[in-house]
C-alpha positions as CSV (number, residue, x, y, z in Angstrom):
1,X,30.4,-51.8,178.0
2,X,27.7,-51.0,175.5
3,X,24.5,-49.3,176.7
4,X,21.1,-50.8,175.8
5,X,17.8,-48.9,176.2
6,X,14.5,-50.9,176.3
7,X,11.3,-49.0,175.6
8,X,8.7,-50.9,177.9
9,X,5.2,-50.5,179.3
10,X,3.2,-52.4,181.9
11,X,2.6,-55.5,179.8
12,X,3.4,-58.6,181.8
13,X,4.7,-60.6,178.9
14,X,7.0,-57.7,178.0
15,X,8.2,-57.4,181.7
16,X,9.1,-61.1,181.6
17,X,11.1,-60.5,178.5
18,X,12.9,-57.5,179.9
19,X,13.8,-59.5,183.0
20,X,15.4,-62.3,180.7
21,X,17.2,-59.7,178.7
22,X,18.7,-58.1,181.7
23,X,19.7,-61.5,183.2
24,X,21.7,-62.7,180.4
25,X,23.0,-59.3,179.1
26,X,26.6,-57.9,179.2
27,X,25.0,-54.6,178.3
28,X,24.4,-51.7,180.7
29,X,20.6,-51.7,180.5
30,X,18.1,-48.9,181.0
31,X,14.4,-49.0,181.0
32,X,12.2,-46.3,179.4
33,X,8.4,-45.8,179.3
34,X,8.4,-43.2,176.5
35,X,10.6,-41.2,174.2
36,X,9.7,-37.5,174.7
37,X,10.8,-37.3,178.4
38,X,14.1,-39.2,177.9
39,X,15.9,-37.6,175.0
40,X,19.1,-36.8,176.8
41,X,19.2,-40.3,178.3
42,X,18.5,-41.9,174.9
43,X,21.4,-40.1,173.3
44,X,23.8,-41.9,175.6
45,X,22.5,-45.3,174.5
46,X,24.3,-47.5,171.9
47,X,21.0,-49.3,170.9
48,X,17.4,-49.0,171.6
49,X,15.0,-52.0,171.7
50,X,11.3,-51.4,171.1
51,X,9.1,-54.4,172.0
52,X,5.8,-54.7,170.1
53,X,2.8,-56.0,172.0
54,X,-1.0,-55.4,172.3
55,X,-0.6,-52.4,174.5
56,X,2.3,-50.9,172.6
57,X,1.2,-51.3,169.0
58,X,1.9,-50.2,165.5
59,X,0.9,-46.6,165.8
60,X,2.7,-46.0,169.0
61,X,5.9,-47.6,167.8
62,X,5.9,-45.6,164.5
63,X,5.5,-42.4,166.6
64,X,8.4,-43.5,168.9
65,X,10.7,-44.2,165.9
66,X,10.0,-40.9,164.4
67,X,10.8,-39.1,167.7
68,X,14.0,-41.2,168.2
69,X,15.3,-40.5,164.7
70,X,15.1,-36.8,165.2
71,X,18.3,-37.0,167.2
72,X,19.3,-40.6,168.0
73,X,22.1,-41.9,165.8
74,X,22.5,-45.3,167.3
75,X,20.8,-48.7,166.4
76,X,17.0,-49.1,166.7
77,X,15.8,-52.6,166.8
78,X,12.1,-53.9,167.0
79,X,11.1,-57.2,168.9
80,X,7.8,-58.7,168.2
81,X,5.9,-61.9,168.7
82,X,4.3,-61.7,165.3
83,X,4.8,-58.9,162.8
84,X,3.2,-58.4,159.4
85,X,5.2,-57.7,156.2
86,X,3.3,-54.3,155.9
87,X,4.5,-53.3,159.4
88,X,8.1,-54.5,158.8
89,X,8.2,-52.4,155.7
90,X,6.9,-49.3,157.4
91,X,9.3,-49.7,160.4
92,X,12.3,-50.0,158.0
93,X,11.0,-47.0,156.0
94,X,11.0,-44.9,159.3
95,X,14.6,-45.9,160.1
96,X,14.6,-49.1,162.1
97,X,17.9,-51.1,161.6
98,X,16.5,-54.6,162.4
99,X,13.4,-56.6,163.5
100,X,13.5,-59.9,165.4
101,X,11.1,-62.4,167.0
102,X,10.7,-62.0,170.8
103,X,10.8,-65.9,170.7
104,X,14.4,-65.9,169.7
105,X,17.1,-67.2,172.1
106,X,17.9,-64.2,174.2
107,X,21.6,-65.1,174.5
108,X,22.1,-65.4,170.8
109,X,20.0,-62.4,170.2
110,X,22.3,-60.2,172.5
111,X,25.5,-61.7,170.9
112,X,24.0,-60.7,167.5
113,X,23.6,-57.2,168.8
114,X,27.0,-57.1,170.4
115,X,28.7,-58.1,167.1
116,X,26.7,-55.5,165.2
117,X,27.9,-52.8,167.6
118,X,31.5,-53.9,167.3
119,X,31.3,-53.8,163.5
120,X,29.7,-50.3,163.6
121,X,32.3,-49.1,166.1
122,X,35.1,-50.4,163.9
123,X,33.6,-48.6,160.8
124,X,33.5,-45.4,162.8
125,X,37.1,-45.9,163.9
126,X,38.2,-46.3,160.3
127,X,36.2,-43.1,159.3
128,X,37.9,-41.2,162.2
129,X,41.3,-42.5,161.1
130,X,40.7,-41.5,157.4
131,X,39.6,-38.1,158.5
132,X,42.8,-37.7,160.7
133,X,44.9,-38.8,157.7
134,X,43.1,-36.2,155.5
135,X,43.8,-33.4,158.1
136,X,47.4,-34.5,158.3
137,X,47.7,-34.0,154.5
138,X,46.2,-30.5,154.4
139,X,49.5,-28.8,154.7
140,X,51.1,-31.0,152.2
141,X,49.5,-30.8,148.7
142,X,50.6,-31.5,145.2
143,X,49.6,-29.4,142.2
144,X,49.8,-31.3,139.0
145,X,49.1,-28.3,136.9
146,X,52.2,-26.4,138.0
147,X,54.3,-29.5,139.0
148,X,54.8,-28.1,142.5
149,X,54.5,-29.0,146.1
150,X,52.3,-26.8,148.4
151,X,53.4,-26.9,152.1
152,X,52.2,-25.0,155.2
153,X,51.0,-21.5,154.9
154,X,50.6,-22.0,151.1
155,X,54.3,-21.9,150.2
156,X,54.8,-23.5,146.8
157,X,57.9,-25.4,145.8
158,X,58.6,-26.2,142.1
159,X,59.5,-29.7,141.1
160,X,60.8,-31.4,138.1
161,X,58.5,-33.8,136.3
162,X,60.4,-36.8,137.8
163,X,60.5,-35.4,141.2
164,X,56.7,-34.7,141.1
165,X,55.9,-38.2,139.9
166,X,58.0,-39.9,142.5
167,X,56.7,-37.7,145.3
168,X,53.2,-38.2,144.0
169,X,53.5,-42.0,144.3
170,X,54.8,-41.7,147.9
171,X,52.0,-39.3,148.7
172,X,49.3,-41.7,147.3
173,X,50.7,-44.4,149.7
174,X,51.4,-42.1,152.6
175,X,52.6,-44.2,155.6
176,X,53.5,-47.2,153.4
177,X,57.0,-48.4,152.4
178,X,57.5,-48.5,148.6
179,X,60.3,-50.4,147.3
180,X,62.7,-49.0,144.7
181,X,61.2,-51.5,142.2
182,X,57.6,-50.4,142.9
183,X,58.6,-46.7,142.5
184,X,60.4,-47.4,139.5
185,X,57.7,-49.4,137.8
186,X,55.2,-46.6,138.4
187,X,57.4,-43.9,136.9
188,X,59.3,-45.5,133.9
189,X,58.1,-47.9,131.3
190,X,60.7,-50.8,130.9
191,X,62.5,-51.3,127.7
192,X,64.3,-54.4,126.5
193,X,68.2,-54.0,126.7
194,X,67.8,-50.8,128.3
195,X,70.4,-50.0,131.0
196,X,67.6,-49.1,133.5
197,X,66.9,-52.9,133.5
198,X,69.8,-53.1,136.0
199,X,68.5,-53.1,139.5
200,X,71.4,-51.1,140.8
201,X,70.9,-48.4,138.3
202,X,67.2,-48.3,139.2
203,X,68.0,-47.9,142.8
204,X,70.5,-45.1,142.0
205,X,68.1,-43.3,140.0
206,X,65.3,-43.3,142.6
207,X,67.9,-42.3,145.3
208,X,69.1,-39.4,143.3
209,X,65.6,-38.1,142.9
210,X,64.9,-38.5,146.6
211,X,68.1,-36.7,147.4
212,X,66.9,-33.6,145.3
213,X,63.4,-33.8,146.8
214,X,64.8,-33.7,150.4
215,X,67.0,-30.7,149.5
216,X,64.0,-28.8,148.3
217,X,61.6,-29.2,151.2
218,X,63.2,-31.0,154.2
219,X,64.4,-28.7,156.9
220,X,67.3,-31.1,157.6
221,X,67.9,-33.3,154.5
222,X,70.4,-35.3,156.3
223,X,67.9,-36.2,158.9
224,X,64.6,-36.2,156.9
225,X,61.2,-35.6,158.6
226,X,59.0,-36.6,155.8
227,X,60.7,-38.9,153.3
228,X,62.0,-41.7,155.4
229,X,64.6,-44.3,154.1
230,X,63.5,-47.8,155.0
231,X,66.9,-49.7,154.9
232,X,67.3,-52.2,152.2
233,X,63.6,-51.8,151.1
234,X,62.9,-48.3,149.7
235,X,61.2,-45.1,151.1
236,X,58.0,-44.1,153.0
237,X,56.3,-40.7,153.2
238,X,55.5,-39.8,156.9
239,X,53.1,-36.9,157.3
240,X,52.3,-37.4,161.1
């Protein structure tokens, strides 16, 4: 469940609004009177709503945004009955993610926030996955200058040009299955009436290169850990 923090004060209209938000919300809601004394609790929130009203006006909200953005990495949203273009511009410049009217349908507004948070979470998951993939490749690097493979502890393995090109193609598509045809087209330029136009010959040529690659860096070439054979399809480089 997402955590929603609401900056509130004693304004009656705002209290009514807060009650409505809590009543129709699937969020775990927390109420705050100010920023300074709640920094640790704010850090646990996914989103902070700041409601603009006569007793919590432009200057106070600007100060609150500045304080929040010193450490809070989540979403900050402003709600207002009526807001000028100038105020909106300043709020966005200070780091607000969105501004909505307090008169909007509360249920629709909360769904909007929930979808935004889901989208943000998905992006973070993709970033984390990319980071993990990058870390997985740290001990498996290709050196184009020397046509070599660098494995754990910096050990360097010399490759032929064709071995290097085939391995590089698999490396670029780590975790994906590449067919014999896809690998061949990336490495060789087809010529009319050339014997390499024969599909069986192409497969044999790729298979032969993979055989020599496995002998060079697989601990057990007969039961490869890295270059996997995908039956009747092609090969996949697995660095997990």
